[in-house]
ZAVEXDREN-922106 format. One record per residue: residue number from 1; residue in one letter; x, y, z of N, C-alpha, C in turn. Coordinates in nm, 2 decimals, padded with zeros to 4 digits. Layout:
<sites>
pos;code;n_X;n_Y;n_Z;ca_X;ca_Y;ca_Z;c_X;c_Y;c_Z
NUM;A;X;Y;Z;X;Y;Z;X;Y;Z
...
</sites>
This chain:
<sites>
pos;code;n_X;n_Y;n_Z;ca_X;ca_Y;ca_Z;c_X;c_Y;c_Z
1;M;03.72;-09.88;04.86;03.63;-09.88;04.97;03.71;-09.91;05.10
2;K;03.68;-09.84;05.21;03.75;-09.87;05.33;03.66;-09.96;05.42
3;D;03.72;-10.04;05.50;03.65;-10.12;05.60;03.63;-10.04;05.73
4;H;03.57;-10.10;05.83;03.54;-10.03;05.95;03.67;-09.98;06.03
5;Y;03.78;-10.04;05.99;03.90;-10.00;06.06;04.00;-09.91;05.98
6;G;03.94;-09.85;05.87;04.01;-09.76;05.79;04.10;-09.82;05.69
7;R;04.10;-09.95;05.67;04.19;-10.01;05.57;04.13;-10.00;05.43
8;K;04.20;-09.96;05.34;04.16;-09.95;05.20;04.16;-10.09;05.14
9;I;04.05;-10.14;05.10;04.04;-10.28;05.04;04.04;-10.26;04.89
10;N;04.15;-10.30;04.83;04.17;-10.28;04.68;04.22;-10.41;04.61
11;Y;04.21;-10.52;04.68;04.28;-10.64;04.63;04.19;-10.76;04.65
12;M;04.16;-10.83;04.54;04.07;-10.95;04.54;04.15;-11.07;04.50
13;R;04.15;-11.17;04.59;04.22;-11.30;04.56;04.10;-11.39;04.52
14;L;04.11;-11.44;04.40;04.00;-11.52;04.34;04.05;-11.66;04.31
15;S;04.00;-11.76;04.39;04.03;-11.90;04.36;03.93;-11.95;04.25
16;I;03.99;-11.99;04.14;03.91;-12.03;04.03;03.88;-12.18;04.03
17;T;03.95;-12.26;04.11;03.93;-12.40;04.12;03.99;-12.45;04.25
18;D;03.94;-12.56;04.31;04.00;-12.62;04.42;04.08;-12.75;04.38
19;L;04.08;-12.78;04.25;04.16;-12.89;04.20;04.30;-12.86;04.18
20;C;04.39;-12.96;04.18;04.53;-12.93;04.16;04.60;-13.06;04.11
21;N;04.71;-13.04;04.04;04.78;-13.15;03.98;04.90;-13.20;04.08
22;L;04.90;-13.14;04.20;04.98;-13.19;04.31;04.90;-13.22;04.43
23;R;04.96;-13.28;04.53;04.89;-13.31;04.66;04.98;-13.27;04.78
24;C;05.02;-13.14;04.78;05.11;-13.09;04.89;05.05;-13.13;05.03
25;V;05.13;-13.18;05.11;05.08;-13.24;05.24;05.02;-13.14;05.33
26;Y;05.05;-13.01;05.32;04.99;-12.91;05.41;04.87;-12.84;05.34
27;C;04.84;-12.88;05.22;04.74;-12.81;05.14;04.61;-12.89;05.12
28;M;04.63;-13.02;05.09;04.51;-13.10;05.06;04.53;-13.25;05.09
29;P;04.42;-13.32;05.10;04.43;-13.47;05.13;04.50;-13.54;05.02
30;E;04.57;-13.65;05.06;04.64;-13.73;04.96;04.55;-13.78;04.85
31;E;04.42;-13.81;04.88;04.33;-13.86;04.78;04.27;-13.76;04.69
32;G;04.31;-13.63;04.72;04.26;-13.52;04.64;04.12;-13.48;04.69
33;V;04.05;-13.40;04.61;03.92;-13.35;04.65;03.82;-13.40;04.55
34;E;03.69;-13.40;04.59;03.59;-13.44;04.50;03.57;-13.33;04.39
35;K;03.57;-13.37;04.26;03.55;-13.28;04.15;03.41;-13.22;04.15
36;H;03.40;-13.09;04.17;03.27;-13.03;04.18;03.20;-13.03;04.04
37;A;03.07;-13.04;04.04;03.00;-13.02;03.91;03.02;-12.87;03.88
38;H;03.01;-12.85;03.75;03.03;-12.71;03.70;02.94;-12.61;03.77
39;T;02.82;-12.66;03.80;02.72;-12.57;03.86;02.76;-12.53;04.01
40;K;02.85;-12.61;04.07;02.88;-12.58;04.21;03.00;-12.47;04.22
41;N;03.06;-12.45;04.11;03.17;-12.35;04.10;03.11;-12.22;04.03
42;L;03.17;-12.11;04.07;03.13;-11.99;04.00;03.18;-12.00;03.85
43;S;03.09;-11.96;03.76;03.13;-11.96;03.62;03.23;-11.84;03.60
44;F;03.30;-11.84;03.49;03.39;-11.73;03.45;03.30;-11.60;03.44
45;E;03.18;-11.61;03.39;03.10;-11.50;03.37;03.06;-11.44;03.51
46;E;03.03;-11.52;03.60;03.00;-11.47;03.74;03.13;-11.41;03.80
47;M;03.24;-11.47;03.78;03.37;-11.41;03.83;03.39;-11.28;03.77
48;L;03.37;-11.26;03.65;03.39;-11.13;03.58;03.30;-11.03;03.63
49;D;03.17;-11.07;03.65;03.07;-10.97;03.71;03.11;-10.93;03.85
50;L;03.16;-11.02;03.93;03.21;-10.99;04.07;03.33;-10.90;04.06
51;I;03.42;-10.92;03.97;03.54;-10.84;03.96;03.50;-10.69;03.92
52;K;03.40;-10.68;03.83;03.36;-10.55;03.78;03.29;-10.48;03.90
53;A;03.21;-10.55;03.98;03.15;-10.49;04.10;03.26;-10.44;04.20
54;G;03.36;-10.53;04.21;03.47;-10.49;04.30;03.54;-10.36;04.25
55;V;03.56;-10.35;04.12;03.62;-10.23;04.06;03.54;-10.11;04.10
56;A;03.41;-10.12;04.10;03.33;-10.00;04.13;03.35;-09.96;04.28
57;L;03.40;-10.05;04.36;03.43;-10.02;04.50;03.58;-09.99;04.53
58;G;03.66;-09.99;04.42;03.80;-09.96;04.44;03.90;-10.07;04.42
59;I;03.85;-10.19;04.39;03.94;-10.30;04.36;04.02;-10.27;04.23
60;D;04.16;-10.27;04.24;04.24;-10.25;04.12;04.35;-10.36;04.11
61;K;04.34;-10.46;04.20;04.44;-10.57;04.19;04.37;-10.70;04.20
62;V;04.39;-10.79;04.11;04.33;-10.93;04.12;04.44;-11.03;04.11
63;R;04.43;-11.13;04.20;04.52;-11.25;04.19;04.43;-11.37;04.17
64;L;04.47;-11.45;04.07;04.40;-11.58;04.04;04.48;-11.69;04.11
65;T;04.40;-11.77;04.19;04.47;-11.88;04.27;04.39;-12.00;04.25
66;G;04.42;-12.11;04.32;04.35;-12.23;04.32;04.33;-12.29;04.46
67;G;04.35;-12.42;04.47;04.40;-12.52;04.38;04.51;-12.47;04.29
68;E;04.52;-12.52;04.18;04.61;-12.48;04.07;04.53;-12.42;03.96
69;P;04.54;-12.29;03.94;04.45;-12.22;03.85;04.47;-12.26;03.70
70;L;04.59;-12.31;03.67;04.62;-12.35;03.53;04.55;-12.48;03.49
71;V;04.49;-12.55;03.59;04.42;-12.68;03.55;04.28;-12.65;03.51
72;R;04.23;-12.53;03.53;04.09;-12.50;03.49;04.08;-12.46;03.34
73;H;04.00;-12.53;03.27;03.98;-12.51;03.12;03.94;-12.37;03.10
74;G;04.00;-12.30;03.00;03.96;-12.17;02.96;04.03;-12.06;03.04
75;I;04.14;-12.09;03.12;04.21;-12.00;03.20;04.26;-11.88;03.12
76;V;04.31;-11.90;03.00;04.37;-11.79;02.92;04.26;-11.69;02.88
77;D;04.14;-11.75;02.85;04.03;-11.66;02.81;03.99;-11.57;02.93
78;L;03.99;-11.63;03.05;03.95;-11.56;03.17;04.05;-11.44;03.19
79;V;04.18;-11.47;03.18;04.28;-11.37;03.20;04.26;-11.26;03.10
80;R;04.23;-11.30;02.98;04.21;-11.20;02.87;04.10;-11.10;02.91
81;E;03.99;-11.16;02.95;03.87;-11.08;02.98;03.90;-10.98;03.10
82;I;03.97;-11.04;03.21;04.00;-10.95;03.32;04.10;-10.84;03.28
83;G;04.19;-10.88;03.19;04.29;-10.78;03.14;04.23;-10.67;03.06
84;R;04.11;-10.69;03.01;04.04;-10.58;02.94;03.97;-10.48;03.03
85;I;03.97;-10.51;03.16;03.91;-10.41;03.25;04.01;-10.30;03.28
86;P;03.99;-10.18;03.23;04.10;-10.08;03.24;04.14;-10.05;03.38
87;E;04.05;-10.06;03.48;04.08;-10.02;03.62;04.17;-10.12;03.69
88;I;04.18;-10.24;03.64;04.27;-10.34;03.70;04.41;-10.31;03.66
89;K;04.49;-10.27;03.76;04.63;-10.23;03.74;04.73;-10.34;03.75
90;D;04.69;-10.45;03.82;04.78;-10.56;03.85;04.70;-10.69;03.85
91;L;04.73;-10.77;03.75;04.66;-10.90;03.73;04.77;-11.01;03.75
92;T;04.76;-11.09;03.85;04.87;-11.18;03.89;04.81;-11.32;03.91
93;M;04.90;-11.41;03.93;04.86;-11.55;03.95;04.95;-11.62;04.05
94;T;04.90;-11.71;04.14;04.98;-11.80;04.22;04.97;-11.94;04.16
95;T;05.08;-12.00;04.13;05.08;-12.13;04.06;05.19;-12.22;04.11
96;N;05.18;-12.35;04.09;05.29;-12.44;04.12;05.39;-12.44;04.01
97;G;05.36;-12.38;03.89;05.45;-12.36;03.79;05.46;-12.47;03.68
98;I;05.40;-12.58;03.72;05.42;-12.70;03.63;05.37;-12.68;03.49
99;L;05.26;-12.61;03.47;05.20;-12.59;03.34;05.24;-12.46;03.28
100;L;05.33;-12.38;03.34;05.38;-12.26;03.28;05.45;-12.27;03.14
101;P;05.53;-12.38;03.12;05.59;-12.39;02.99;05.48;-12.40;02.88
102;K;05.37;-12.45;02.91;05.26;-12.46;02.81;05.18;-12.33;02.80
103;Y;05.16;-12.25;02.91;05.07;-12.14;02.91;05.14;-12.00;02.92
104;A;05.26;-11.99;02.96;05.32;-11.86;03.00;05.31;-11.76;02.89
105;K;05.34;-11.80;02.76;05.34;-11.70;02.65;05.20;-11.65;02.63
106;E;05.10;-11.74;02.63;04.96;-11.70;02.61;04.91;-11.61;02.72
107;L;04.95;-11.65;02.85;04.90;-11.57;02.96;04.96;-11.43;02.96
108;K;05.09;-11.42;02.92;05.15;-11.29;02.92;05.08;-11.20;02.81
109;K;05.05;-11.26;02.70;04.99;-11.19;02.59;04.85;-11.15;02.63
110;A;04.78;-11.23;02.71;04.64;-11.21;02.75;04.63;-11.10;02.85
111;G;04.74;-11.07;02.92;04.74;-10.96;03.01;04.79;-10.99;03.15
112;L;04.83;-11.11;03.18;04.88;-11.15;03.31;05.01;-11.07;03.34
113;T;05.02;-11.00;03.45;05.13;-10.92;03.48;05.25;-11.00;03.53
114;R;05.23;-11.09;03.62;05.34;-11.17;03.68;05.28;-11.29;03.75
115;V;05.37;-11.37;03.80;05.33;-11.49;03.87;05.41;-11.51;04.00
116;N;05.35;-11.57;04.10;05.41;-11.63;04.22;05.42;-11.78;04.20
117;I;05.53;-11.84;04.22;05.55;-11.98;04.20;05.58;-12.05;04.33
118;S;05.50;-12.15;04.37;05.53;-12.22;04.49;05.64;-12.32;04.48
119;L;05.74;-12.31;04.57;05.85;-12.41;04.57;05.91;-12.42;04.71
120;D;05.90;-12.53;04.77;05.94;-12.54;04.91;06.08;-12.61;04.93
121;T;06.14;-12.66;04.82;06.27;-12.72;04.84;06.33;-12.73;04.70
122;F;06.47;-12.73;04.70;06.54;-12.75;04.57;06.58;-12.90;04.56
123;D;06.55;-12.98;04.66;06.59;-13.12;04.65;06.48;-13.20;04.58
124;P;06.52;-13.27;04.47;06.42;-13.35;04.40;06.34;-13.45;04.48
125;D;06.41;-13.52;04.57;06.34;-13.62;04.65;06.25;-13.56;04.75
126;K;06.29;-13.45;04.81;06.21;-13.38;04.91;06.09;-13.32;04.84
127;Y;06.11;-13.27;04.72;06.00;-13.21;04.65;05.89;-13.31;04.62
128;H;05.94;-13.43;04.58;05.85;-13.54;04.55;05.77;-13.58;04.68
129;Q;05.84;-13.57;04.79;05.78;-13.61;04.92;05.67;-13.51;04.96
130;I;05.71;-13.38;04.95;05.61;-13.27;05.00;05.49;-13.26;04.91
131;T;05.51;-13.29;04.78;05.40;-13.27;04.69;05.33;-13.41;04.66
132;R;05.39;-13.51;04.71;05.34;-13.65;04.70;05.36;-13.71;04.57
133;W;05.39;-13.63;04.46;05.42;-13.70;04.34;05.49;-13.60;04.23
134;G;05.52;-13.48;04.27;05.57;-13.38;04.18;05.72;-13.40;04.14
135;H;05.76;-13.34;04.03;05.90;-13.35;03.99;05.95;-13.21;03.98
136;I;06.06;-13.18;04.05;06.10;-13.04;04.06;06.15;-12.98;03.92
137;E;06.19;-13.07;03.83;06.23;-13.03;03.70;06.12;-12.95;03.63
138;D;06.00;-12.99;03.65;05.88;-12.92;03.59;05.87;-12.78;03.64
139;V;05.89;-12.76;03.77;05.88;-12.63;03.83;05.99;-12.54;03.78
140;L;06.11;-12.59;03.78;06.22;-12.51;03.73;06.20;-12.47;03.59
141;A;06.14;-12.56;03.51;06.11;-12.52;03.37;06.00;-12.41;03.36
142;G;05.91;-12.42;03.46;05.81;-12.32;03.47;05.86;-12.18;03.50
143;I;05.96;-12.18;03.59;06.03;-12.05;03.63;06.10;-11.99;03.51
144;E;06.17;-12.08;03.43;06.24;-12.03;03.31;06.14;-11.98;03.21
145;A;06.02;-12.05;03.19;05.92;-12.00;03.10;05.87;-11.87;03.13
146;A;05.85;-11.84;03.26;05.80;-11.71;03.31;05.90;-11.60;03.28
147;K;06.03;-11.64;03.30;06.14;-11.54;03.28;06.14;-11.51;03.13
148;E;06.13;-11.61;03.04;06.15;-11.59;02.90;06.04;-11.49;02.84
149;V;05.92;-11.49;02.90;05.81;-11.41;02.84;05.81;-11.27;02.91
150;G;05.90;-11.25;03.01;05.90;-11.12;03.07;05.81;-11.10;03.19
151;M;05.77;-11.20;03.26;05.69;-11.18;03.38;05.78;-11.14;03.49
152;H;05.77;-11.02;03.53;05.87;-10.96;03.62;05.80;-10.88;03.73
153;P;05.84;-10.89;03.85;05.93;-10.98;03.91;05.86;-11.12;03.94
154;I;05.94;-11.22;03.92;05.89;-11.36;03.96;05.92;-11.37;04.11
155;K;05.82;-11.42;04.18;05.83;-11.44;04.32;05.81;-11.59;04.35
156;I;05.90;-11.64;04.43;05.89;-11.78;04.47;05.84;-11.79;04.61
157;N;05.73;-11.86;04.63;05.67;-11.87;04.77;05.72;-12.00;04.83
158;T;05.79;-11.99;04.94;05.85;-12.10;05.01;05.79;-12.11;05.15
159;V;05.72;-12.22;05.18;05.66;-12.24;05.31;05.77;-12.29;05.40
160;L;05.80;-12.22;05.51;05.91;-12.27;05.60;05.86;-12.38;05.69
161;I;05.93;-12.50;05.68;05.88;-12.61;05.76;05.99;-12.67;05.84
162;K;05.98;-12.67;05.97;06.08;-12.72;06.06;06.11;-12.86;06.04
163;G;06.24;-12.89;06.02;06.28;-13.03;06.00;06.27;-13.08;05.86
164;F;06.22;-12.99;05.77;06.20;-13.03;05.63;06.29;-12.94;05.54
165;N;06.27;-12.81;05.55;06.35;-12.73;05.46;06.43;-12.61;05.53
166;D;06.43;-12.62;05.66;06.50;-12.51;05.73;06.65;-12.53;05.71
167;D;06.70;-12.64;05.66;06.84;-12.66;05.63;06.87;-12.61;05.49
168;E;06.77;-12.56;05.42;06.79;-12.50;05.28;06.77;-12.35;05.28
169;I;06.75;-12.29;05.39;06.73;-12.15;05.39;06.85;-12.07;05.32
170;G;06.97;-12.11;05.35;07.09;-12.05;05.28;07.08;-12.07;05.13
171;S;07.04;-12.19;05.09;07.04;-12.22;04.94;06.93;-12.13;04.88
172;F;06.82;-12.11;04.94;06.71;-12.02;04.88;06.76;-11.88;04.88
173;V;06.82;-11.83;04.98;06.87;-11.69;04.99;06.98;-11.67;04.88
174;N;07.07;-11.77;04.87;07.18;-11.76;04.77;07.13;-11.76;04.63
175;F;07.01;-11.82;04.61;06.95;-11.82;04.47;06.93;-11.68;04.42
176;T;06.90;-11.59;04.51;06.88;-11.45;04.47;07.00;-11.38;04.43
177;K;07.12;-11.43;04.45;07.24;-11.36;04.41;07.25;-11.35;04.26
178;D;07.22;-11.45;04.19;07.24;-11.45;04.04;07.11;-11.46;03.97
179;H;07.00;-11.45;04.03;06.87;-11.46;03.96;06.78;-11.34;04.01
180;E;06.71;-11.28;03.91;06.62;-11.17;03.93;06.49;-11.23;03.98
181;V;06.49;-11.30;04.09;06.38;-11.37;04.15;06.37;-11.33;04.30
182;D;06.25;-11.30;04.35;06.23;-11.28;04.49;06.19;-11.41;04.56
183;I;06.26;-11.45;04.66;06.23;-11.56;04.74;06.15;-11.51;04.86
184;R;06.03;-11.57;04.88;05.95;-11.52;05.00;05.92;-11.64;05.09
185;F;05.98;-11.63;05.21;05.95;-11.74;05.31;05.82;-11.71;05.38
186;I;05.73;-11.81;05.39;05.60;-11.79;05.45;05.59;-11.89;05.57
187;E;05.55;-11.83;05.68;05.53;-11.92;05.80;05.42;-12.02;05.77
188;L;05.44;-12.14;05.82;05.34;-12.25;05.80;05.21;-12.21;05.88
189;M;05.10;-12.21;05.82;04.97;-12.17;05.88;04.88;-12.29;05.90
190;P;04.82;-12.30;06.02;04.73;-12.42;06.05;04.60;-12.40;05.99
191;L;04.58;-12.45;05.87;04.46;-12.44;05.79;04.42;-12.58;05.75
192;G;04.30;-12.62;05.78;04.24;-12.75;05.73;04.34;-12.86;05.75
193;E;04.38;-12.92;05.63;04.47;-13.04;05.63;04.60;-13.01;05.70
194;S;04.64;-12.89;05.71;04.77;-12.86;05.77;04.77;-12.85;05.92
195;I;04.65;-12.85;05.98;04.65;-12.83;06.13;04.73;-12.93;06.20
196;S;04.71;-13.06;06.18;04.79;-13.17;06.24;04.93;-13.17;06.19
197;F;04.95;-13.14;06.06;05.08;-13.14;06.00;05.17;-13.03;06.06
198;A;05.11;-12.92;06.09;05.18;-12.80;06.13;05.22;-12.81;06.28
199;E;05.16;-12.90;06.36;05.17;-12.90;06.50;05.31;-12.89;06.55
200;N;05.40;-12.97;06.49;05.54;-12.97;06.54;05.64;-12.92;06.43
201;K;05.58;-12.85;06.33;05.67;-12.81;06.22;05.67;-12.66;06.19
202;Y;05.60;-12.59;06.28;05.60;-12.44;06.26;05.74;-12.39;06.30
203;L;05.78;-12.29;06.23;05.91;-12.22;06.25;05.89;-12.08;06.22
204;S;05.92;-11.99;06.31;05.91;-11.85;06.28;06.02;-11.81;06.18
205;N;05.98;-11.70;06.10;06.07;-11.65;06.00;06.19;-11.58;06.06
206;D;06.20;-11.57;06.19;06.32;-11.51;06.26;06.44;-11.61;06.23
207;E;06.40;-11.73;06.20;06.51;-11.83;06.17;06.59;-11.79;06.05
208;V;06.52;-11.73;05.95;06.59;-11.69;05.83;06.70;-11.58;05.86
209;L;06.66;-11.48;05.94;06.76;-11.38;05.98;06.87;-11.43;06.07
210;R;06.83;-11.53;06.15;06.93;-11.59;06.24;07.04;-11.67;06.15
211;Q;06.99;-11.74;06.05;07.09;-11.82;05.97;07.16;-11.73;05.87
212;V;07.10;-11.62;05.82;07.16;-11.53;05.72;07.17;-11.39;05.77
213;P;07.25;-11.36;05.87;07.25;-11.23;05.93;07.30;-11.12;05.84
214;E;07.36;-11.15;05.73;07.41;-11.05;05.63;07.30;-10.99;05.55
215;L;07.17;-11.04;05.56;07.06;-10.99;05.49;07.04;-10.84;05.54
216;Q;07.02;-10.75;05.44;07.00;-10.61;05.48;06.85;-10.57;05.44
217;P;06.79;-10.49;05.53;06.65;-10.45;05.50;06.65;-10.36;05.37
218;V;06.53;-10.38;05.30;06.51;-10.30;05.18;06.39;-10.21;05.21
219;V;06.41;-10.09;05.17;06.30;-09.99;05.18;06.21;-10.01;05.06
220;E;06.08;-10.05;05.08;05.99;-10.07;04.98;05.90;-09.95;04.96
221;L;05.89;-09.90;04.84;05.80;-09.79;04.81;05.65;-09.84;04.81
222;D;05.63;-09.96;04.76;05.49;-10.02;04.76;05.48;-10.11;04.89
223;K;05.41;-10.06;04.99;05.40;-10.14;05.11;05.26;-10.21;05.12
224;S;05.19;-10.23;05.01;05.06;-10.29;05.01;05.06;-10.44;05.03
225;G;05.18;-10.51;05.02;05.19;-10.65;05.04;05.23;-10.68;05.18
226;P;05.22;-10.81;05.21;05.25;-10.85;05.35;05.40;-10.88;05.38
227;A;05.48;-10.89;05.27;05.62;-10.93;05.29;05.71;-10.81;05.34
228;I;05.80;-10.84;05.43;05.91;-10.75;05.47;06.03;-10.79;05.39
229;Y;06.09;-10.70;05.31;06.20;-10.75;05.22;06.34;-10.72;05.27
230;Y;06.43;-10.80;05.23;06.57;-10.79;05.26;06.65;-10.83;05.14
231;R;06.78;-10.80;05.14;06.86;-10.83;05.02;07.00;-10.86;05.07
232;L;07.07;-10.96;05.00;07.21;-10.98;05.02;07.28;-10.87;04.94
233;P;07.39;-10.82;05.00;07.47;-10.72;04.92;07.50;-10.77;04.78
234;G;07.46;-10.69;04.68;07.50;-10.72;04.54;07.40;-10.82;04.48
235;A;07.31;-10.87;04.55;07.22;-10.97;04.49;07.12;-10.91;04.39
236;K;07.08;-10.99;04.29;06.98;-10.94;04.19;06.84;-10.95;04.24
237;G;06.81;-11.05;04.33;06.68;-11.06;04.38;06.67;-11.03;04.53
238;K;06.55;-11.03;04.58;06.53;-11.00;04.72;06.48;-11.12;04.80
239;V;06.48;-11.11;04.93;06.42;-11.21;05.02;06.31;-11.15;05.10
240;G;06.19;-11.21;05.09;06.08;-11.15;05.16;06.04;-11.25;05.28
241;L;06.00;-11.19;05.39;05.95;-11.27;05.50;05.80;-11.23;05.52
242;I;05.72;-11.33;05.51;05.57;-11.32;05.54;05.54;-11.39;05.67
243;N;05.50;-11.31;05.77;05.49;-11.36;05.90;05.34;-11.36;05.96
244;P;05.25;-11.44;05.90;05.11;-11.43;05.94;05.09;-11.48;06.09
245;I;05.18;-11.55;06.14;05.16;-11.60;06.28;05.24;-11.52;06.38
246;S;05.37;-11.51;06.36;05.46;-11.45;06.46;05.44;-11.29;06.46
247;K;05.42;-11.23;06.35;05.40;-11.09;06.35;05.29;-11.05;06.25
248;H;05.17;-11.08;06.28;05.06;-11.06;06.19;05.05;-10.92;06.13
249;F;05.00;-10.91;06.01;05.00;-10.79;05.94;04.86;-10.74;05.91
250;C;04.77;-10.77;06.01;04.63;-10.74;05.99;04.60;-10.59;05.98
251;K;04.68;-10.51;06.04;04.66;-10.37;06.03;04.67;-10.32;05.88
252;E;04.75;-10.39;05.80;04.77;-10.35;05.66;04.69;-10.43;05.56
253;C;04.60;-10.52;05.62;04.53;-10.61;05.53;04.44;-10.53;05.43
254;N;04.46;-10.56;05.30;04.39;-10.48;05.20;04.30;-10.57;05.10
255;R;04.27;-10.70;05.15;04.22;-10.79;05.06;04.09;-10.86;05.10
256;I;04.03;-10.92;05.01;03.92;-11.01;05.03;03.95;-11.13;04.95
257;R;03.90;-11.25;04.99;03.92;-11.38;04.92;03.79;-11.44;04.88
258;V;03.79;-11.49;04.75;03.67;-11.55;04.70;03.71;-11.69;04.66
259;T;03.63;-11.79;04.71;03.65;-11.93;04.68;03.58;-11.97;04.55
260;S;03.63;-12.08;04.49;03.58;-12.12;04.36;03.43;-12.16;04.37
261;D;03.39;-12.20;04.49;03.25;-12.24;04.51;03.16;-12.12;04.55
262;G;03.21;-12.00;04.54;03.12;-11.88;04.56;03.11;-11.83;04.70
263;K;03.21;-11.84;04.78;03.21;-11.79;04.92;03.31;-11.68;04.93
264;I;03.28;-11.57;05.00;03.38;-11.47;05.03;03.42;-11.49;05.17
265;K;03.56;-11.49;05.19;03.62;-11.50;05.32;03.68;-11.36;05.35
266;P;03.61;-11.29;05.44;03.67;-11.16;05.48;03.80;-11.17;05.55
267;C;03.83;-11.29;05.62;03.96;-11.31;05.68;04.00;-11.45;05.65
268;L;04.13;-11.47;05.61;04.18;-11.60;05.58;04.18;-11.69;05.70
269;H;04.20;-11.64;05.82;04.21;-11.72;05.93;04.08;-11.74;06.01
270;S;03.97;-11.74;05.94;03.84;-11.76;06.00;03.76;-11.84;05.91
271;D;03.67;-11.92;05.97;03.58;-12.00;05.89;03.45;-11.92;05.85
272;F;03.44;-11.80;05.90;03.32;-11.72;05.86;03.33;-11.69;05.71
273;E;03.22;-11.72;05.64;03.21;-11.69;05.50;03.08;-11.63;05.46
274;I;03.07;-11.56;05.34;02.95;-11.51;05.29;02.92;-11.58;05.16
275;D;02.80;-11.63;05.15;02.76;-11.71;05.04;02.71;-11.63;04.92
276;I;02.79;-11.61;04.82;02.75;-11.52;04.71;02.63;-11.58;04.64
277;V;02.62;-11.71;04.61;02.51;-11.76;04.54;02.38;-11.75;04.61
278;A;02.38;-11.78;04.74;02.26;-11.76;04.82;02.21;-11.62;04.82
279;L;02.30;-11.52;04.84;02.26;-11.38;04.84;02.21;-11.33;04.71
280;R;02.27;-11.39;04.60;02.22;-11.35;04.47;02.08;-11.40;04.45
281;K;02.05;-11.52;04.50;01.91;-11.57;04.49;01.81;-11.48;04.57
282;E;01.86;-11.41;04.67;01.78;-11.32;04.75;01.76;-11.19;04.68
283;G;01.83;-11.17;04.57;01.82;-11.05;04.49;01.92;-10.94;04.52
284;K;02.03;-10.98;04.60;02.13;-10.88;04.62;02.23;-10.87;04.50
285;S;02.28;-10.75;04.48;02.37;-10.73;04.37;02.51;-10.77;04.42
286;Y;02.60;-10.79;04.32;02.74;-10.83;04.36;02.80;-10.72;04.44
287;E;02.77;-10.59;04.40;02.83;-10.48;04.48;02.78;-10.48;04.62
288;E;02.65;-10.51;04.64;02.60;-10.51;04.78;02.67;-10.63;04.86
289;I;02.69;-10.74;04.79;02.75;-10.85;04.86;02.89;-10.82;04.90
290;L;02.97;-10.76;04.81;03.11;-10.72;04.84;03.11;-10.62;04.95
291;K;03.02;-10.52;04.95;03.01;-10.42;05.06;02.99;-10.49;05.20
292;Q;02.90;-10.59;05.20;02.88;-10.67;05.32;03.00;-10.74;05.36
293;A;03.07;-10.80;05.27;03.19;-10.88;05.30;03.30;-10.79;05.36
294;I;03.32;-10.67;05.30;03.42;-10.58;05.35;03.38;-10.53;05.48
295;G;03.25;-10.51;05.51;03.21;-10.47;05.64;03.23;-10.57;05.75
296;E;03.24;-10.70;05.71;03.26;-10.80;05.80;03.41;-10.83;05.84
297;K;03.50;-10.76;05.77;03.64;-10.79;05.80;03.67;-10.76;05.95
298;P;03.73;-10.86;06.02;03.77;-10.83;06.16;03.89;-10.74;06.17
299;E;03.91;-10.69;06.29;04.03;-10.60;06.31;04.16;-10.68;06.29
300;Q;04.16;-10.81;06.34;04.27;-10.90;06.33;04.22;-11.04;06.34
301;H;04.31;-11.13;06.30;04.27;-11.27;06.31;04.29;-11.32;06.46
302;H;04.23;-11.43;06.49;04.23;-11.48;06.63;04.28;-11.63;06.62
303;I;04.38;-11.66;06.54;04.42;-11.79;06.52;04.47;-11.86;06.64
304;D;04.52;-11.79;06.74;04.57;-11.85;06.86;04.46;-11.88;06.96
305;E;04.35;-11.82;06.94;04.24;-11.83;07.04;04.14;-11.94;07.01
306;N;04.14;-11.99;06.89;04.04;-12.09;06.85;04.10;-12.19;06.76
307;E;04.16;-12.29;06.81;04.23;-12.39;06.72;04.14;-12.48;06.65
308;K;04.01;-12.47;06.68;03.91;-12.56;06.61;03.86;-12.49;06.49
309;Q;03.90;-12.37;06.46;03.85;-12.30;06.34;03.93;-12.36;06.22
310;L;03.91;-12.29;06.10;03.99;-12.31;05.98;03.97;-12.45;05.93
311;L;03.85;-12.49;05.90;03.82;-12.62;05.85;03.86;-12.64;05.70
312;R;03.85;-12.53;05.62;03.89;-12.54;05.48;04.03;-12.57;05.46
313;N;04.06;-12.65;05.36;04.20;-12.67;05.32;04.25;-12.55;05.24
314;M;04.38;-12.53;05.23;04.44;-12.42;05.16;04.40;-12.43;05.01
315;N;04.39;-12.55;04.95;04.35;-12.56;04.81;04.22;-12.50;04.78
316;E;04.13;-12.49;04.88;04.00;-12.43;04.86;04.00;-12.28;04.88
317;I;04.10;-12.23;04.94;04.10;-12.09;04.97;04.19;-12.01;04.88
318;G;04.31;-12.07;04.85;04.40;-12.00;04.76;04.50;-11.92;04.83
319;G;04.51;-11.92;04.96;04.61;-11.85;05.04;04.58;-11.70;05.05
</sites>
């Protein structure tokens, strides 16, 4: 289905929980979040019905996010059921990687295509600092577990933070020389908990190209994603730049986002939401609700015009 601006919407990002086993400083409060009763979150059955309605409208790609999706009980069963929907061509997950040694083999067998793994630093002390209690060894083990079961390509999502990891840009880029892994630098976005944190820590991804001028542009056949890719000469992996702030990619936006508590966000950078549960009680079908959400997608975000927006934390949205 196309929205009012001619964009083909074929990608659903589905947050299956707002809980996480880390407390990244730009993502959620240090004390964590209140654990919702089961009835406050969409059930897996409701999620599957929503995905099937999306398929009828042209959705063929689903990404499972959180919070941390691997902390929700029954995650492998959910992946298996989504994987059985023949129209879904790409079933992926964004994870912090900590539980991948436990689940990677089962997830791959159940139909998960690949994973994006969040990692903002290679320094163990800094990793513990940014996550408030995490251990980088667990993430590195998760990356290896994903490699071993053939989840390819593995993408590492790195939020660029001024004064924290901009001195590691070269290390991340060099990691692609010998590893079939794509490093994707993401500009820090002012969402919820991160609004005050990001105030003096935003850094444009132009800094990556400034520090590593030998990066060469890569011509991508699949241009459905937001990343602009580069590669070091002879490197096994690529370097992606995702620039939601400095060079927004709204013209190519092909996605809708669903929160674990049953809200559809037509735009990541807006607090406007559509309440699935409320509309279902009014008798609307999932397909009708999705059509309404797609119809509400704005032409572009207005993050610079309203700094009081974006009250939800990233753990509630899933990015």
